[in-house]
N, CA, C, O and the ligand as a Tripos MOL2 file, in Angstrom:
@<TRIPOS>MOLECULE
protein
  289   287    73     0     0
PROTEIN
NO_CHARGES

@<TRIPOS>ATOM
      1 N          73.2580  135.2690 -137.1350 N.3       1 MET1
      2 CA         74.4940  134.4880 -136.9140 C.3       1 MET1
      3 C          74.3630  134.0340 -135.3440 C.2       1 MET1
      4 O          74.4710  134.8290 -134.4100 O.2       1 MET1
      5 N          74.1360  132.7570 -135.2150 N.am      2 ASN2
      6 CA         74.0100  132.1430 -133.8370 C.3       2 ASN2
      7 C          74.5470  130.9010 -133.8530 C.2       2 ASN2
      8 O          73.8170  129.9430 -133.5990 O.2       2 ASN2
      9 N          75.8790  130.7190 -134.1460 N.am      3 SER3
     10 CA         76.5390  129.4930 -134.5090 C.3       3 SER3
     11 C          77.3110  129.0290 -133.4680 C.2       3 SER3
     12 O          77.8120  127.9190 -133.6470 O.2       3 SER3
     13 N          77.5780  129.6860 -132.2450 N.am      4 GLU4
     14 CA         78.5490  129.3390 -131.3670 C.3       4 GLU4
     15 C          77.7600  129.0370 -130.0240 C.2       4 GLU4
     16 O          78.0910  129.6890 -129.0340 O.2       4 GLU4
     17 N          76.8230  128.1730 -129.9210 N.am      5 ASP5
     18 CA         76.0710  127.9260 -128.6970 C.3       5 ASP5
     19 C          76.3870  126.5880 -128.1340 C.2       5 ASP5
     20 O          75.6550  126.0200 -127.3230 O.2       5 ASP5
     21 N          77.5810  126.0720 -128.6230 N.am      6 HIS6
     22 CA         77.9920  124.6850 -128.1440 C.3       6 HIS6
     23 C          78.3520  124.5500 -126.5660 C.2       6 HIS6
     24 O          78.2160  123.4950 -125.9460 O.2       6 HIS6
     25 N          78.7830  125.6400 -126.0550 N.am      7 ILE7
     26 CA         79.0820  125.5470 -124.5470 C.3       7 ILE7
     27 C          78.3210  126.4510 -123.7150 C.2       7 ILE7
     28 O          78.4740  126.3650 -122.4970 O.2       7 ILE7
     29 N          77.5130  127.3170 -124.2010 N.am      8 SER8
     30 CA         76.7170  128.5500 -123.5150 C.3       8 SER8
     31 C          75.5400  127.8570 -123.0900 C.2       8 SER8
     32 O          74.8000  127.1860 -123.8090 O.2       8 SER8
     33 N          75.4090  128.1050 -121.6870 N.am      9 GLU9
     34 CA         74.2220  127.4970 -121.1830 C.3       9 GLU9
     35 C          73.3840  128.7370 -120.4610 C.2       9 GLU9
     36 O          73.3910  128.8770 -119.2380 O.2       9 GLU9
     37 N          72.7850  129.4710 -121.2050 N.am     10 SER10
     38 CA         71.9010  130.6310 -120.6510 C.3      10 SER10
     39 C          72.4560  131.3800 -119.5110 C.2      10 SER10
     40 O          71.8550  131.4510 -118.4390 O.2      10 SER10
     41 N          73.7110  131.9960 -119.7470 N.am     11 GLY11
     42 CA         74.2100  132.9110 -118.9240 C.3      11 GLY11
     43 C          74.9170  132.3880 -117.7300 C.2      11 GLY11
     44 O          75.2110  133.1230 -116.7880 O.2      11 GLY11
     45 N          75.1980  131.0910 -117.7640 N.am     12 GLN12
     46 CA         75.9620  130.3760 -116.6420 C.3      12 GLN12
     47 C          77.4160  130.8930 -116.5910 C.2      12 GLN12
     48 O          78.0840  131.1890 -117.5820 O.2      12 GLN12
     49 N          77.7750  130.9550 -115.4420 N.am     13 THR13
     50 CA         79.3600  131.2810 -115.2260 C.3      13 THR13
     51 C          79.9470  130.1570 -114.4210 C.2      13 THR13
     52 O          79.2690  129.4180 -113.7080 O.2      13 THR13
     53 N          81.3310  130.0650 -114.5870 N.am     14 TYR14
     54 CA         82.0380  128.8380 -113.9550 C.3      14 TYR14
     55 C          82.9200  129.5590 -113.0210 C.2      14 TYR14
     56 O          83.5480  130.5480 -113.3980 O.2      14 TYR14
     57 N          82.9940  129.0990 -111.7960 N.am     15 SER15
     58 CA         83.9900  129.3660 -110.7560 C.3      15 SER15
     59 C          85.2840  128.5330 -111.0120 C.2      15 SER15
     60 O          85.3370  127.3040 -110.9660 O.2      15 SER15
     61 N          86.3050  129.3670 -111.2840 N.am     16 VAL16
     62 CA         87.7270  128.7390 -111.7120 C.3      16 VAL16
     63 C          88.6900  129.3540 -110.5720 C.2      16 VAL16
     64 O          88.5160  130.4900 -110.1300 O.2      16 VAL16
     65 N          89.6520  128.5570 -110.1680 N.am     17 SER17
     66 CA         90.5300  129.0390 -109.3170 C.3      17 SER17
     67 C          91.9410  129.3750 -109.9390 C.2      17 SER17
     68 O          92.2660  128.7970 -110.9760 O.2      17 SER17
     69 N          92.6530  130.1370 -109.4450 N.am     18 PHE18
     70 CA         93.9790  130.5140 -109.9550 C.3      18 PHE18
     71 C          94.9620  131.0330 -108.9150 C.2      18 PHE18
     72 O          94.6030  131.6690 -107.9250 O.2      18 PHE18
     73 N          96.2630  130.7130 -109.2090 N.am     19 GLU19
     74 CA         97.2020  131.1590 -108.1870 C.3      19 GLU19
     75 C          97.8810  132.4660 -108.5390 C.2      19 GLU19
     76 O          98.4200  132.6340 -109.6330 O.2      19 GLU19
     77 N          97.8410  133.4550 -107.5180 N.am     20 CYS20
     78 CA         98.1920  134.7220 -107.7480 C.3      20 CYS20
     79 C          99.7940  134.6630 -108.2200 C.2      20 CYS20
     80 O         100.5640  133.9000 -107.6360 O.2      20 CYS20
     81 N         100.1830  135.4000 -109.1620 N.am     21 ALA21
     82 CA        101.5030  135.4660 -109.7850 C.3      21 ALA21
     83 C         102.4210  136.0360 -108.8450 C.2      21 ALA21
     84 O         103.6280  135.8180 -108.9480 O.2      21 ALA21
     85 N         101.9000  136.8100 -107.8610 N.am     22 ASN22
     86 CA        102.6930  137.6730 -106.9580 C.3      22 ASN22
     87 C         102.9400  136.9400 -105.6080 C.2      22 ASN22
     88 O         104.0440  136.8740 -105.0690 O.2      22 ASN22
     89 N         101.7870  136.3950 -105.1160 N.am     23 CYS23
     90 CA        101.9940  135.8280 -103.6980 C.3      23 CYS23
     91 C         101.4360  134.4440 -103.5560 C.2      23 CYS23
     92 O         101.3350  133.9430 -102.4370 O.2      23 CYS23
     93 N         101.0610  133.7890 -104.6610 N.am     24 ILE24
     94 CA        100.6660  132.4240 -104.8160 C.3      24 ILE24
     95 C          99.5130  132.2570 -104.1520 C.2      24 ILE24
     96 O          99.1560  131.0810 -104.0960 O.2      24 ILE24
     97 N          98.7790  133.0730 -103.6060 N.am     25 ALA25
     98 CA         97.4820  132.8850 -102.8760 C.3      25 ALA25
     99 C          96.4780  132.4620 -103.9490 C.2      25 ALA25
    100 O          96.5050  132.9070 -105.0970 O.2      25 ALA25
    101 N          95.4880  131.4680 -103.4430 N.am     26 VAL26
    102 CA         94.5160  130.9280 -104.4130 C.3      26 VAL26
    103 C          93.3680  131.8510 -104.5200 C.2      26 VAL26
    104 O          92.7290  132.1770 -103.5190 O.2      26 VAL26
    105 N          93.1050  132.2520 -105.6270 N.am     27 ASN27
    106 CA         91.9960  133.1790 -105.9600 C.3      27 ASN27
    107 C          90.8200  132.3220 -106.7010 C.2      27 ASN27
    108 O          91.0310  131.2170 -107.2000 O.2      27 ASN27
    109 N          89.6590  132.9240 -106.7080 N.am     28 HIS28
    110 CA         88.6180  132.3750 -107.4780 C.3      28 HIS28
    111 C          88.1190  133.5730 -108.3230 C.2      28 HIS28
    112 O          88.0270  134.7180 -107.8790 O.2      28 HIS28
    113 N          87.7820  133.1710 -109.6770 N.am     29 THR29
    114 CA         87.2200  134.0760 -110.6110 C.3      29 THR29
    115 C          85.9980  133.4470 -111.2900 C.2      29 THR29
    116 O          85.8170  132.2380 -111.1450 O.2      29 THR29
    117 N          85.2150  134.1210 -111.9620 N.am     30 PHE30
    118 CA         83.9950  133.7840 -112.6810 C.3      30 PHE30
    119 C          84.2650  133.8280 -114.0810 C.2      30 PHE30
    120 O          84.6120  134.9010 -114.5740 O.2      30 PHE30
    121 N          84.1380  132.6880 -114.8690 N.am     31 VAL31
    122 CA         84.4820  132.7050 -116.2180 C.3      31 VAL31
    123 C          83.0530  132.7450 -116.9470 C.2      31 VAL31
    124 O          82.2090  131.8940 -116.6670 O.2      31 VAL31
    125 N          82.8220  133.6670 -117.8100 N.am     32 ASP32
    126 CA         81.6430  133.7690 -118.5840 C.3      32 ASP32
    127 C          81.8330  133.0780 -120.0810 C.2      32 ASP32
    128 O          82.4430  133.6210 -121.0030 O.2      32 ASP32
    129 N          81.2710  131.9340 -120.1410 N.am     33 PRO33
    130 CA         81.5680  131.2860 -121.4200 C.3      33 PRO33
    131 C          80.9560  131.9750 -122.6020 C.2      33 PRO33
    132 O          81.2970  131.5850 -123.7180 O.2      33 PRO33
    133 N          80.1200  132.9230 -122.4930 N.am     34 SER34
    134 CA         79.5810  133.6440 -123.6670 C.3      34 SER34
    135 C          80.6330  134.5880 -124.2600 C.2      34 SER34
    136 O          80.4290  135.1310 -125.3460 O.2      34 SER34
    137 N          81.8310  134.8040 -123.5110 N.am     35 GLN35
    138 CA         82.9470  135.7160 -123.9120 C.3      35 GLN35
    139 C          83.9460  134.7780 -124.7050 C.2      35 GLN35
    140 O          85.0620  135.1990 -125.0080 O.2      35 GLN35
    141 N          83.5440  133.5360 -125.0270 N.am     36 GLY36
    142 CA         84.5340  132.7370 -125.8000 C.3      36 GLY36
    143 C          85.3470  131.8980 -125.0130 C.2      36 GLY36
    144 O          85.4120  131.9940 -123.7870 O.2      36 GLY36
    145 N          86.0490  130.9710 -125.7760 N.am     37 THR37
    146 CA         86.8650  129.9010 -125.1550 C.3      37 THR37
    147 C          88.2000  130.3760 -124.9860 C.2      37 THR37
    148 O          89.0210  129.5390 -124.6090 O.2      37 THR37
    149 N          88.6020  131.5840 -125.1930 N.am     38 SER38
    150 CA         90.0310  132.0830 -124.9330 C.3      38 SER38
    151 C          89.7670  133.5740 -124.5920 C.2      38 SER38
    152 O          89.3370  134.4260 -125.3700 O.2      38 SER38
    153 N          90.0660  133.7170 -123.4280 N.am     39 GLN39
    154 CA         89.7400  135.0490 -122.8300 C.3      39 GLN39
    155 C          90.9780  135.7390 -122.1330 C.2      39 GLN39
    156 O          91.8630  134.9680 -121.7630 O.2      39 GLN39
    157 N          91.1440  136.9780 -121.9240 N.am     40 GLU40
    158 CA         92.0120  137.5790 -121.2520 C.3      40 GLU40
    159 C          91.6840  138.8150 -120.4320 C.2      40 GLU40
    160 O          91.1710  139.7980 -120.9660 O.2      40 GLU40
    161 N          91.9550  138.7760 -119.2270 N.am     41 TYR41
    162 CA         91.3740  140.0220 -118.5130 C.3      41 TYR41
    163 C          92.2030  140.1250 -117.2600 C.2      41 TYR41
    164 O          92.8880  139.1820 -116.8630 O.2      41 TYR41
    165 N          92.1280  141.3520 -116.6070 N.am     42 VAL42
    166 CA         92.9070  141.5720 -115.3410 C.3      42 VAL42
    167 C          92.0930  141.5310 -114.1040 C.2      42 VAL42
    168 O          91.0530  142.1840 -114.0160 O.2      42 VAL42
    169 N          92.5400  140.7770 -113.1410 N.am     43 GLU43
    170 CA         91.8930  140.7090 -111.8520 C.3      43 GLU43
    171 C          92.7020  140.9690 -110.7890 C.2      43 GLU43
    172 O          93.8260  140.4750 -110.8790 O.2      43 GLU43
    173 N          92.4370  141.6630 -109.7080 N.am     44 ASP44
    174 CA         93.3650  141.8790 -108.5440 C.3      44 ASP44
    175 C          93.2290  140.6580 -107.5550 C.2      44 ASP44
    176 O          92.1560  140.0910 -107.3480 O.2      44 ASP44
    177 N          94.3640  140.3280 -106.9960 N.am     45 CYS45
    178 CA         94.4260  139.2820 -106.1630 C.3      45 CYS45
    179 C          93.7770  139.7410 -104.8260 C.2      45 CYS45
    180 O          93.9610  140.8660 -104.3610 O.2      45 CYS45
    181 N          92.9270  138.6900 -104.1830 N.am     46 GLN46
    182 CA         92.0700  139.1200 -103.0430 C.3      46 GLN46
    183 C          92.9510  139.1560 -101.8740 C.2      46 GLN46
    184 O          92.5480  139.7190 -100.8560 O.2      46 GLN46
    185 N          94.1390  138.6020 -101.9120 N.am     47 ALA47
    186 CA         95.0390  138.4550 -100.7000 C.3      47 ALA47
    187 C          95.9610  139.7480 -100.8010 C.2      47 ALA47
    188 O          95.9210  140.5100  -99.8350 O.2      47 ALA47
    189 N          96.7410  140.0560 -101.8120 N.am     48 CYS48
    190 CA         97.8640  141.0750 -101.9040 C.3      48 CYS48
    191 C          97.4000  142.2980 -102.7660 C.2      48 CYS48
    192 O          98.1100  143.3030 -102.8190 O.2      48 CYS48
    193 N          96.2970  142.2240 -103.3910 N.am     49 CYS49
    194 CA         95.6740  143.2780 -104.2880 C.3      49 CYS49
    195 C          96.5950  143.4930 -105.5630 C.2      49 CYS49
    196 O          96.3250  144.4340 -106.3090 O.2      49 CYS49
    197 N          97.6050  142.7150 -105.8310 N.am     50 ALA50
    198 CA         98.4040  142.7780 -107.1490 C.3      50 ALA50
    199 C          97.5070  142.4060 -108.3010 C.2      50 ALA50
    200 O          96.7510  141.4380 -108.2250 O.2      50 ALA50
    201 N          97.5840  143.1220 -109.2950 N.am     51 PRO51
    202 CA         96.8530  142.8840 -110.6030 C.3      51 PRO51
    203 C          97.4240  141.5950 -111.3220 C.2      51 PRO51
    204 O          98.6240  141.5330 -111.5860 O.2      51 PRO51
    205 N          96.6040  140.6230 -111.6180 N.am     52 ASN52
    206 CA         97.0680  139.5160 -112.4040 C.3      52 ASN52
    207 C          96.5220  139.5070 -113.7730 C.2      52 ASN52
    208 O          95.3320  139.7780 -113.9290 O.2      52 ASN52
    209 N          97.2860  139.2180 -114.8000 N.am     53 ILE53
    210 CA         96.6390  139.2650 -116.0760 C.3      53 ILE53
    211 C          96.2680  137.7400 -116.1830 C.2      53 ILE53
    212 O          97.1380  136.8960 -115.9710 O.2      53 ILE53
    213 N          95.1360  137.4260 -116.4730 N.am     54 LEU54
    214 CA         94.5570  136.0450 -116.6300 C.3      54 LEU54
    215 C          94.4020  135.6440 -118.0700 C.2      54 LEU54
    216 O          93.7240  136.2480 -118.9010 O.2      54 LEU54
    217 N          95.0790  134.5980 -118.2630 N.am     55 HIS55
    218 CA         94.9690  133.9010 -119.6210 C.3      55 HIS55
    219 C          93.8950  132.8230 -119.4140 C.2      55 HIS55
    220 O          94.2130  131.8370 -118.7500 O.2      55 HIS55
    221 N          92.6970  132.9120 -119.9020 N.am     56 VAL56
    222 CA         91.6260  131.8690 -119.7400 C.3      56 VAL56
    223 C          91.4140  131.1120 -120.9700 C.2      56 VAL56
    224 O          91.1370  131.7160 -122.0060 O.2      56 VAL56
    225 N          91.5150  129.9120 -120.9470 N.am     57 ASN57
    226 CA         91.2340  128.8620 -121.9960 C.3      57 ASN57
    227 C          90.5180  127.8440 -121.7700 C.2      57 ASN57
    228 O          90.8110  127.1820 -120.7740 O.2      57 ASN57
    229 N          89.4210  127.4300 -122.5780 N.am     58 TYR58
    230 CA         88.7540  126.2900 -122.3820 C.3      58 TYR58
    231 C          89.4370  125.0580 -123.0170 C.2      58 TYR58
    232 O          89.8110  124.9620 -124.1860 O.2      58 TYR58
    233 N          89.5280  124.1830 -122.0910 N.am     59 ASP59
    234 CA         90.1240  122.8770 -122.5760 C.3      59 ASP59
    235 C          89.1000  121.9570 -123.0740 C.2      59 ASP59
    236 O          88.4870  121.3450 -122.1990 O.2      59 ASP59
    237 N          88.7970  121.7360 -124.2430 N.am     60 GLU60
    238 CA         87.6780  120.9960 -124.7980 C.3      60 GLU60
    239 C          87.8290  119.5090 -124.5350 C.2      60 GLU60
    240 O          86.8850  118.7290 -124.4070 O.2      60 GLU60
    241 N          89.1780  119.1870 -124.4660 N.am     61 TRP61
    242 CA         89.5170  117.5680 -124.1130 C.3      61 TRP61
    243 C          88.8970  117.2810 -122.7100 C.2      61 TRP61
    244 O          88.0510  116.4150 -122.4890 O.2      61 TRP61
    245 N          89.4430  118.1370 -121.7910 N.am     62 ASN62
    246 CA         89.0700  117.7240 -120.4430 C.3      62 ASN62
    247 C          87.8890  118.4000 -120.0140 C.2      62 ASN62
    248 O          87.4280  118.0970 -118.9140 O.2      62 ASN62
    249 N          87.2680  119.3600 -120.7850 N.am     63 GLN63
    250 CA         85.9910  119.8680 -120.4740 C.3      63 GLN63
    251 C          86.0460  120.8300 -119.2640 C.2      63 GLN63
    252 O          85.0890  120.9340 -118.4970 O.2      63 GLN63
    253 N          87.2540  121.5670 -119.1060 N.am     64 GLU64
    254 CA         87.3920  122.2860 -117.9420 C.3      64 GLU64
    255 C          88.1300  123.7810 -118.2820 C.2      64 GLU64
    256 O          88.9210  123.8050 -119.2250 O.2      64 GLU64
    257 N          87.9190  124.8060 -117.6530 N.am     65 TRP65
    258 CA         88.6240  126.0570 -117.8140 C.3      65 TRP65
    259 C          89.9100  125.9700 -117.2360 C.2      65 TRP65
    260 O          90.0890  125.4580 -116.1310 O.2      65 TRP65
    261 N          90.9010  126.4910 -117.9970 N.am     66 MET66
    262 CA         92.2870  126.6580 -117.4010 C.3      66 MET66
    263 C          92.6470  128.1480 -117.4100 C.2      66 MET66
    264 O          92.3560  128.9230 -118.3210 O.2      66 MET66
    265 N          93.3670  128.4820 -116.2000 N.am     67 ILE67
    266 CA         93.7080  129.8620 -116.1200 C.3      67 ILE67
    267 C          95.2390  129.8750 -115.8960 C.2      67 ILE67
    268 O          95.7510  129.0970 -115.0910 O.2      67 ILE67
    269 N          95.9610  130.7550 -116.6050 N.am     68 ARG68
    270 CA         97.3360  131.0350 -116.3400 C.3      68 ARG68
    271 C          97.5510  132.5530 -115.8530 C.2      68 ARG68
    272 O          97.3210  133.4840 -116.6240 O.2      68 ARG68
    273 N          97.9630  132.7410 -114.6560 N.am     69 ALA69
    274 CA         98.0720  133.9990 -114.1870 C.3      69 ALA69
    275 C          99.5190  134.7070 -114.5260 C.2      69 ALA69
    276 O         100.5660  134.0620 -114.5880 O.2      69 ALA69
    277 N          99.4360  136.0030 -114.7180 N.am     70 GLU70
    278 CA        100.7690  136.4790 -114.9600 C.3      70 GLU70
    279 C         100.7640  137.7620 -114.2840 C.2      70 GLU70
    280 O          99.7750  138.4910 -114.2100 O.2      70 GLU70
    281 N         101.9520  138.0190 -113.7740 N.am     71 ALA71
    282 CA        102.0020  139.5420 -113.0330 C.3      71 ALA71
    283 C         101.8850  140.5230 -114.0240 C.2      71 ALA71
    284 O         102.3470  140.3600 -115.1530 O.2      71 ALA71
    285 N         101.2200  141.6600 -113.6220 N.am     72 GLU72
    286 CA        101.1170  142.7890 -114.6810 C.3      72 GLU72
    287 C         102.2810  143.5420 -114.8330 C.2      72 GLU72
    288 O         102.3170  144.4660 -115.6460 O.2      72 GLU72
    289 ZN         98.5360  137.9240 -104.4840 Zn       73 ZN73
@<TRIPOS>BOND
     1     1     2 1
     2     2     3 1
     3     3     4 2
     4     3     5 am
     5     5     6 1
     6     6     7 1
     7     7     8 2
     8     7     9 am
     9     9    10 1
    10    10    11 1
    11    11    12 2
    12    11    13 am
    13    13    14 1
    14    14    15 1
    15    15    16 2
    16    15    17 am
    17    17    18 1
    18    18    19 1
    19    19    20 2
    20    19    21 am
    21    21    22 1
    22    22    23 1
    23    23    24 2
    24    23    25 am
    25    25    26 1
    26    26    27 1
    27    27    28 2
    28    27    29 am
    29    29    30 1
    30    30    31 1
    31    31    32 2
    32    31    33 am
    33    33    34 1
    34    34    35 1
    35    35    36 2
    36    35    37 am
    37    37    38 1
    38    38    39 1
    39    39    40 2
    40    39    41 am
    41    41    42 1
    42    42    43 1
    43    43    44 2
    44    43    45 am
    45    45    46 1
    46    46    47 1
    47    47    48 2
    48    47    49 am
    49    49    50 1
    50    50    51 1
    51    51    52 2
    52    51    53 am
    53    53    54 1
    54    54    55 1
    55    55    56 2
    56    55    57 am
    57    57    58 1
    58    58    59 1
    59    59    60 2
    60    59    61 am
    61    61    62 1
    62    62    63 1
    63    63    64 2
    64    63    65 am
    65    65    66 1
    66    66    67 1
    67    67    68 2
    68    67    69 am
    69    69    70 1
    70    70    71 1
    71    71    72 2
    72    71    73 am
    73    73    74 1
    74    74    75 1
    75    75    76 2
    76    75    77 am
    77    77    78 1
    78    78    79 1
    79    79    80 2
    80    79    81 am
    81    81    82 1
    82    82    83 1
    83    83    84 2
    84    83    85 am
    85    85    86 1
    86    86    87 1
    87    87    88 2
    88    87    89 am
    89    89    90 1
    90    90    91 1
    91    91    92 2
    92    91    93 am
    93    93    94 1
    94    94    95 1
    95    95    96 2
    96    95    97 am
    97    97    98 1
    98    98    99 1
    99    99   100 2
   100    99   101 am
   101   101   102 1
   102   102   103 1
   103   103   104 2
   104   103   105 am
   105   105   106 1
   106   106   107 1
   107   107   108 2
   108   107   109 am
   109   109   110 1
   110   110   111 1
   111   111   112 2
   112   111   113 am
   113   113   114 1
   114   114   115 1
   115   115   116 2
   116   115   117 am
   117   117   118 1
   118   118   119 1
   119   119   120 2
   120   119   121 am
   121   121   122 1
   122   122   123 1
   123   123   124 2
   124   123   125 am
   125   125   126 1
   126   126   127 1
   127   127   128 2
   128   127   129 am
   129   129   130 1
   130   130   131 1
   131   131   132 2
   132   131   133 am
   133   133   134 1
   134   134   135 1
   135   135   136 2
   136   135   137 am
   137   137   138 1
   138   138   139 1
   139   139   140 2
   140   139   141 am
   141   141   142 1
   142   142   143 1
   143   143   144 2
   144   143   145 am
   145   145   146 1
   146   146   147 1
   147   147   148 2
   148   147   149 am
   149   149   150 1
   150   150   151 1
   151   151   152 2
   152   151   153 am
   153   153   154 1
   154   154   155 1
   155   155   156 2
   156   155   157 am
   157   157   158 1
   158   158   159 1
   159   159   160 2
   160   159   161 am
   161   161   162 1
   162   162   163 1
   163   163   164 2
   164   163   165 am
   165   165   166 1
   166   166   167 1
   167   167   168 2
   168   167   169 am
   169   169   170 1
   170   170   171 1
   171   171   172 2
   172   171   173 am
   173   173   174 1
   174   174   175 1
   175   175   176 2
   176   175   177 am
   177   177   178 1
   178   178   179 1
   179   179   180 2
   180   179   181 am
   181   181   182 1
   182   182   183 1
   183   183   184 2
   184   183   185 am
   185   185   186 1
   186   186   187 1
   187   187   188 2
   188   187   189 am
   189   189   190 1
   190   190   191 1
   191   191   192 2
   192   191   193 am
   193   193   194 1
   194   194   195 1
   195   195   196 2
   196   195   197 am
   197   197   198 1
   198   198   199 1
   199   199   200 2
   200   199   201 am
   201   201   202 1
   202   202   203 1
   203   203   204 2
   204   203   205 am
   205   205   206 1
   206   206   207 1
   207   207   208 2
   208   207   209 am
   209   209   210 1
   210   210   211 1
   211   211   212 2
   212   211   213 am
   213   213   214 1
   214   214   215 1
   215   215   216 2
   216   215   217 am
   217   217   218 1
   218   218   219 1
   219   219   220 2
   220   219   221 am
   221   221   222 1
   222   222   223 1
   223   223   224 2
   224   223   225 am
   225   225   226 1
   226   226   227 1
   227   227   228 2
   228   227   229 am
   229   229   230 1
   230   230   231 1
   231   231   232 2
   232   231   233 am
   233   233   234 1
   234   234   235 1
   235   235   236 2
   236   235   237 am
   237   237   238 1
   238   238   239 1
   239   239   240 2
   240   239   241 am
   241   241   242 1
   242   242   243 1
   243   243   244 2
   244   243   245 am
   245   245   246 1
   246   246   247 1
   247   247   248 2
   248   247   249 am
   249   249   250 1
   250   250   251 1
   251   251   252 2
   252   251   253 am
   253   253   254 1
   254   254   255 1
   255   255   256 2
   256   255   257 am
   257   257   258 1
   258   258   259 1
   259   259   260 2
   260   259   261 am
   261   261   262 1
   262   262   263 1
   263   263   264 2
   264   263   265 am
   265   265   266 1
   266   266   267 1
   267   267   268 2
   268   267   269 am
   269   269   270 1
   270   270   271 1
   271   271   272 2
   272   271   273 am
   273   273   274 1
   274   274   275 1
   275   275   276 2
   276   275   277 am
   277   277   278 1
   278   278   279 1
   279   279   280 2
   280   279   281 am
   281   281   282 1
   282   282   283 1
   283   283   284 2
   284   283   285 am
   285   285   286 1
   286   286   287 1
   287   287   288 2
@<TRIPOS>SUBSTRUCTURE
     1 MET1         2 RESIDUE 1 A MET
     2 ASN2         6 RESIDUE 1 A ASN
     3 SER3        10 RESIDUE 1 A SER
     4 GLU4        14 RESIDUE 1 A GLU
     5 ASP5        18 RESIDUE 1 A ASP
     6 HIS6        22 RESIDUE 1 A HIS
     7 ILE7        26 RESIDUE 1 A ILE
     8 SER8        30 RESIDUE 1 A SER
     9 GLU9        34 RESIDUE 1 A GLU
    10 SER10       38 RESIDUE 1 A SER
    11 GLY11       42 RESIDUE 1 A GLY
    12 GLN12       46 RESIDUE 1 A GLN
    13 THR13       50 RESIDUE 1 A THR
    14 TYR14       54 RESIDUE 1 A TYR
    15 SER15       58 RESIDUE 1 A SER
    16 VAL16       62 RESIDUE 1 A VAL
    17 SER17       66 RESIDUE 1 A SER
    18 PHE18       70 RESIDUE 1 A PHE
    19 GLU19       74 RESIDUE 1 A GLU
    20 CYS20       78 RESIDUE 1 A CYS
    21 ALA21       82 RESIDUE 1 A ALA
    22 ASN22       86 RESIDUE 1 A ASN
    23 CYS23       90 RESIDUE 1 A CYS
    24 ILE24       94 RESIDUE 1 A ILE
    25 ALA25       98 RESIDUE 1 A ALA
    26 VAL26      102 RESIDUE 1 A VAL
    27 ASN27      106 RESIDUE 1 A ASN
    28 HIS28      110 RESIDUE 1 A HIS
    29 THR29      114 RESIDUE 1 A THR
    30 PHE30      118 RESIDUE 1 A PHE
    31 VAL31      122 RESIDUE 1 A VAL
    32 ASP32      126 RESIDUE 1 A ASP
    33 PRO33      130 RESIDUE 1 A PRO
    34 SER34      134 RESIDUE 1 A SER
    35 GLN35      138 RESIDUE 1 A GLN
    36 GLY36      142 RESIDUE 1 A GLY
    37 THR37      146 RESIDUE 1 A THR
    38 SER38      150 RESIDUE 1 A SER
    39 GLN39      154 RESIDUE 1 A GLN
    40 GLU40      158 RESIDUE 1 A GLU
    41 TYR41      162 RESIDUE 1 A TYR
    42 VAL42      166 RESIDUE 1 A VAL
    43 GLU43      170 RESIDUE 1 A GLU
    44 ASP44      174 RESIDUE 1 A ASP
    45 CYS45      178 RESIDUE 1 A CYS
    46 GLN46      182 RESIDUE 1 A GLN
    47 ALA47      186 RESIDUE 1 A ALA
    48 CYS48      190 RESIDUE 1 A CYS
    49 CYS49      194 RESIDUE 1 A CYS
    50 ALA50      198 RESIDUE 1 A ALA
    51 PRO51      202 RESIDUE 1 A PRO
    52 ASN52      206 RESIDUE 1 A ASN
    53 ILE53      210 RESIDUE 1 A ILE
    54 LEU54      214 RESIDUE 1 A LEU
    55 HIS55      218 RESIDUE 1 A HIS
    56 VAL56      222 RESIDUE 1 A VAL
    57 ASN57      226 RESIDUE 1 A ASN
    58 TYR58      230 RESIDUE 1 A TYR
    59 ASP59      234 RESIDUE 1 A ASP
    60 GLU60      238 RESIDUE 1 A GLU
    61 TRP61      242 RESIDUE 1 A TRP
    62 ASN62      246 RESIDUE 1 A ASN
    63 GLN63      250 RESIDUE 1 A GLN
    64 GLU64      254 RESIDUE 1 A GLU
    65 TRP65      258 RESIDUE 1 A TRP
    66 MET66      262 RESIDUE 1 A MET
    67 ILE67      266 RESIDUE 1 A ILE
    68 ARG68      270 RESIDUE 1 A ARG
    69 ALA69      274 RESIDUE 1 A ALA
    70 GLU70      278 RESIDUE 1 A GLU
    71 ALA71      282 RESIDUE 1 A ALA
    72 GLU72      286 RESIDUE 1 A GLU
    73 ZN73       289 GROUP 0 **** ****
């Protein structure tokens, strides 16, 4: 079963920015495409340390990663 190699490029990660839901500071995170085109994980803000729930989606039309941050 090796059918989803359309965006995976040998362990490459993508740097994507998002705005903290708490203090709107711009943060950077690394998206691992091997985890799928729709991901959700928690990352602490680098400015205020508040946890953000990140909803990560790959926009196949624009070929870019989109992140929506939500306060935990
Ligand atoms: Zn913050």
